[in-house]
N, C-alpha and C positions, 0 to 999 in steps of 0.2 A: 190390441183390439180396443175400439172405442164403442161403447154402448150408450145410446142416448134415449132417455125416456121423454117423450114429447107429450106435454099436457099441463093443464093449469093447476093441478093439485087436487083434483076431484078424487073420490074414493076409488074409481076405476083406474085412475092414473097411479095411485098409491099401490093398488093390487098388482098392476103391471110391473112396477118397480120391484115389489117383493118377489114376484115370480121370476123376474130377470135375475135378481140376486141369487135366488135358490137354484136356478138353472146353471148359472156360472159356478156356484159352489159345488153342485153335483158333478159337473164336468171337470172341476179342478182348473178352471181357466181364470187367469188374472186379467182383468180388463179395467179400463178407465170407464167409470159410469158417471154420466152427466145427466142432470135433470134440466130440461129446456122448458121453461114456463112462459117465456115471452111469446105472445101470440104472433107477432111479426116474424120471429125466428121459426115458429112452427109452420106458418104459411110458406116461408121460404123453402121448406122441405117439400112443399106441395101437399101437405096434409090439411084436410078440411074437417076431419073427424078425429077426436082424441078419445082414448089414449092411442099413442103410436109408439113404435119402437124402431130405432134406426141402429144399424150396425155398420161401423166405419162409413157413416154418412149416407148409407142406403136404407130407405124405409123398408122394413120387412113386414110390419103389421100396422094397421091403422083402423080405428073405429071399433076395436074390440079388445078385450083382455085375453091375450094368448095364454094358454096353459103352460105350465113348467115344461111339459113334454114337447109342446110345439116350439118353445124357445130353444130347448136343447137341440132339436134338429137343425135349427137355423144357426145356432152358435157353434155347433160342432163341425161346420163345413170349413 
């Protein structure tokens, strides 16, 4: 599984990364976690509002900081 945090490094982007790491840890899932900070790469995902979270190349959340619980639901599928 590849989890990508899309954002320029703002506080909300950092919180999204922390929540993603916590969700993965809670579920016992090992994943490759990548931070995507290049605006052109973010736009290539079709994301216009950050932070965003993509799982295996598919955007699951954009424009908000998802809770750990929300992320667990998406990551556990």
